[in-house]
Backbone bond lengths (Angstrom), bond angles and torsions (degrees), N, CA, C in turn:
res aa  C-N    CA-C-N  psi(-1)  N-CA   C-N-CA  omega(-1)  CA-C   N-CA-C  phi
1 M - - - 1.442 - - 1.536 110.53 -
2 I 1.330 116.41 -42.56 1.457 120.21 179.41 1.523 110.35 -64.82
3 I 1.329 116.32 -41.42 1.474 120.33 179.61 1.539 109.38 -63.51
4 C 1.316 117.38 -40.97 1.482 120.50 177.74 1.521 110.20 -61.13
5 G 1.319 118.14 -39.45 1.446 121.74 177.70 1.509 111.80 -62.50
6 F 1.325 117.07 -44.81 1.460 120.49 177.71 1.515 111.91 -62.77
7 V 1.314 116.75 -41.33 1.463 121.38 179.74 1.535 109.50 -63.61
8 L 1.342 117.70 -44.26 1.452 120.13 178.80 1.513 112.11 -62.75
9 I 1.321 117.70 -39.74 1.461 121.92 177.97 1.521 110.62 -63.25
10 M 1.321 117.54 -42.31 1.467 121.37 -179.63 1.519 110.58 -66.68
11 I 1.345 117.25 -40.76 1.464 120.53 179.43 1.530 109.68 -65.28
12 A 1.314 117.08 -44.44 1.474 120.89 179.90 1.527 111.16 -63.12
13 S 1.332 116.72 -40.19 1.476 119.96 178.32 1.529 110.30 -64.79
14 F 1.319 116.83 -41.29 1.453 121.31 179.41 1.531 111.31 -63.35
15 L 1.347 116.06 -46.36 1.463 119.93 178.69 1.520 112.38 -64.93
16 D 1.306 117.46 -36.60 1.450 121.63 177.62 1.522 111.11 -65.58
17 A 1.331 116.52 -40.72 1.462 120.26 177.89 1.535 110.91 -63.87
18 L 1.321 116.78 -39.74 1.469 119.91 177.66 1.524 111.48 -64.49
19 N 1.324 116.80 -43.12 1.478 120.53 179.47 1.507 112.28 -65.70
20 S 1.329 118.23 -35.47 1.457 119.84 -178.33 1.507 110.68 -72.45
21 K 1.321 119.18 -30.16 1.464 120.93 176.98 1.519 111.24 -73.28
22 Q 1.338 117.59 -36.59 1.444 121.10 -179.33 1.503 112.91 -75.44
23 S 1.319 117.88 -34.20 1.455 121.76 -175.43 1.523 108.49 -99.44
24 D 1.302 116.13 96.35 1.461 120.99 179.60 1.516 111.06 -88.34
25 E 1.333 116.80 -12.23 1.459 120.88 -174.92 1.520 112.02 -66.28
26 Y 1.329 118.21 -37.78 1.457 121.26 -175.26 1.527 113.11 -88.05
27 S 1.307 117.26 -12.16 1.464 118.71 -176.28 1.509 112.70 -86.19
28 Q 1.337 118.66 -12.81 1.451 120.80 -178.78 1.519 110.19 -96.10
29 N 1.319 115.55 145.22 1.468 119.85 177.96 1.511 112.76 -90.99
30 T 1.331 117.92 -5.98 1.461 120.65 -179.43 1.517 108.70 -128.29
31 S 1.292 116.35 155.09 1.442 122.63 174.53 1.505 108.73 -137.18
32 F 1.333 116.07 155.76 1.450 120.40 -176.58 1.513 110.32 -90.35
33 H 1.341 116.36 122.13 1.458 123.31 175.45 1.520 106.66 -131.26
34 P 1.338 117.63 105.27 1.457 117.90 178.41 1.525 109.58 -64.02
35 S 1.295 115.93 128.56 1.457 120.35 -178.62 1.513 109.37 -148.94
36 L 1.297 114.37 165.42 1.457 120.78 176.65 1.525 108.26 -111.95
37 S 1.324 115.03 143.40 1.448 118.88 176.57 1.529 109.28 -77.31
38 S 1.309 118.02 178.60 1.452 121.71 -175.31 1.537 112.15 -64.23
39 D 1.341 117.42 -25.89 1.465 119.17 -179.69 1.547 111.46 -91.02
40 G 1.327 118.22 6.03 1.457 121.16 175.26 1.508 115.33 92.00
41 H 1.297 118.09 -4.79 1.468 121.30 179.60 1.514 109.69 -90.63
42 S 1.298 115.62 146.17 1.464 120.89 179.87 1.530 110.38 -76.37
43 D 1.332 117.39 129.74 1.455 119.12 175.40 1.529 108.66 -91.77
44 D 1.290 119.22 -164.39 1.476 120.63 -175.71 1.516 112.62 -70.02
45 G 1.329 120.55 -15.19 1.450 123.06 173.67 1.512 115.21 85.59
46 Y 1.309 119.21 -2.62 1.450 120.37 -178.65 1.526 110.08 -94.55
47 V 1.308 114.93 128.00 1.465 121.32 -179.60 1.517 107.79 -117.93
48 S 1.313 115.90 129.62 1.459 120.89 -179.63 1.505 110.99 -75.19
49 R 1.336 117.50 136.25 1.465 122.61 175.56 1.515 108.90 -105.44
50 K 1.315 116.74 131.18 1.459 121.53 177.49 1.514 109.16 -106.16
51 T 1.315 116.69 129.51 1.459 120.76 178.01 1.513 109.33 -108.40
52 D 1.322 114.50 151.51 1.478 120.39 179.64 1.516 108.10 -126.32
53 V 1.306 116.93 113.56 1.453 122.15 -178.76 1.516 109.25 -106.25
54 K 1.340 115.73 129.21 1.456 120.82 179.88 1.520 107.74 -124.97
55 G 1.324 116.25 144.30 1.445 119.07 178.71 1.504 111.34 179.83
56 G 1.309 115.04 -174.73 1.457 120.54 -179.16 1.506 110.25 -176.24
57 G 1.307 115.74 -173.94 1.464 120.13 -179.55 1.501 112.35 -162.83
58 I 1.318 113.91 165.71 1.463 122.31 178.08 1.531 107.87 -126.55
59 I 1.286 114.93 134.15 1.474 120.70 170.92 1.514 105.24 -115.74
60 M 1.316 115.78 117.50 1.475 120.42 -179.42 1.524 108.99 -94.33
61 L 1.328 116.64 116.56 1.447 122.29 175.72 1.519 106.82 -104.25
62 G 1.344 114.60 84.65 1.459 119.41 -170.56 1.504 107.52 70.05
63 P 1.339 117.55 -128.02 1.466 118.51 178.52 1.538 113.25 -87.92
64 I 1.324 118.21 -1.60 1.474 121.84 -174.62 1.522 109.92 -98.23
65 P 1.350 116.77 120.98 1.470 119.76 -179.26 1.528 112.12 -89.39
66 V 1.323 116.01 143.69 1.451 123.39 169.78 1.522 104.68 -114.90
67 I 1.333 116.89 115.24 1.449 122.26 -171.73 1.526 108.94 -112.48
68 F 1.349 116.27 136.86 1.450 120.79 174.67 1.535 107.87 -142.39
69 G 1.333 115.06 150.27 1.459 119.78 -179.37 1.495 112.19 -166.57
70 S 1.341 114.74 170.29 1.452 119.64 -176.34 1.531 113.45 -100.81
71 D 1.319 118.09 -13.67 1.459 119.95 178.68 1.524 109.92 -149.93
72 R 1.309 115.98 165.79 1.468 121.15 -174.92 1.540 113.15 -63.45
73 K 1.319 117.01 -40.38 1.462 119.12 -177.84 1.521 111.42 -63.15
74 S 1.328 116.44 -41.40 1.469 119.99 178.29 1.522 110.86 -63.84
75 I 1.315 116.38 -42.85 1.465 120.48 -178.50 1.528 111.66 -65.47
76 K 1.343 116.81 -40.72 1.470 119.94 177.55 1.513 111.49 -61.87
77 T 1.320 116.49 -43.15 1.470 120.51 176.91 1.517 110.89 -61.96
78 L 1.313 117.55 -42.92 1.460 121.79 -179.91 1.520 112.39 -67.70
79 I 1.324 117.21 -32.50 1.461 120.14 176.46 1.519 110.49 -64.02
80 L 1.336 115.94 -44.64 1.466 119.94 176.54 1.533 111.64 -61.66
81 L 1.315 116.73 -42.38 1.451 120.30 177.33 1.542 111.39 -63.92
82 A 1.330 117.18 -38.59 1.458 120.75 178.75 1.521 111.66 -65.36
83 I 1.334 116.45 -38.40 1.472 119.41 177.27 1.525 110.51 -63.31
84 V 1.327 116.21 -43.66 1.466 119.62 178.42 1.521 110.66 -62.93
85 L 1.329 117.36 -43.63 1.465 119.97 178.59 1.536 112.51 -63.90
86 M 1.333 116.95 -38.01 1.467 120.09 178.33 1.535 110.05 -65.75
87 L 1.332 116.91 -42.30 1.465 119.23 177.70 1.528 111.61 -62.98
88 L 1.325 116.14 -42.34 1.471 119.22 176.26 1.512 111.86 -61.11
89 Y 1.311 116.59 -40.93 1.462 120.84 179.04 1.540 110.25 -60.28
90 F 1.330 115.61 -47.01 1.480 118.75 -178.01 1.530 111.76 -68.07
91 L 1.338 116.81 -35.16 1.460 120.16 179.09 1.529 112.06 -69.13
92 I 1.302 116.16 -39.02 1.467 120.60 -175.87 1.538 111.52 -80.29
93 F 1.315 117.81 -44.79 1.471 120.47 -171.41 1.516 115.12 -98.81
94 M 1.294 119.41 -4.74 1.473 118.85 179.32 1.498 111.23 -109.08
């Protein structure tokens, strides 16, 4: 089972590396948009794109959860998930 896990991780890493080389669109922070400035002259045409990544995680140490996240909505969702996991733990192991 452990060997299967390592093999799956290696395959996923290999496929991810192939996809990142083929998809150059997501790896750049700028994209070209021809535009005119307010005085009618063309500027360099590059517009910066800002991305916002939100997420979090739970580490279960037995029945005790350690929760971390980047925003309130993620943390609230993880708290509910932690409560469900704690109840499952107590139902199964007690």
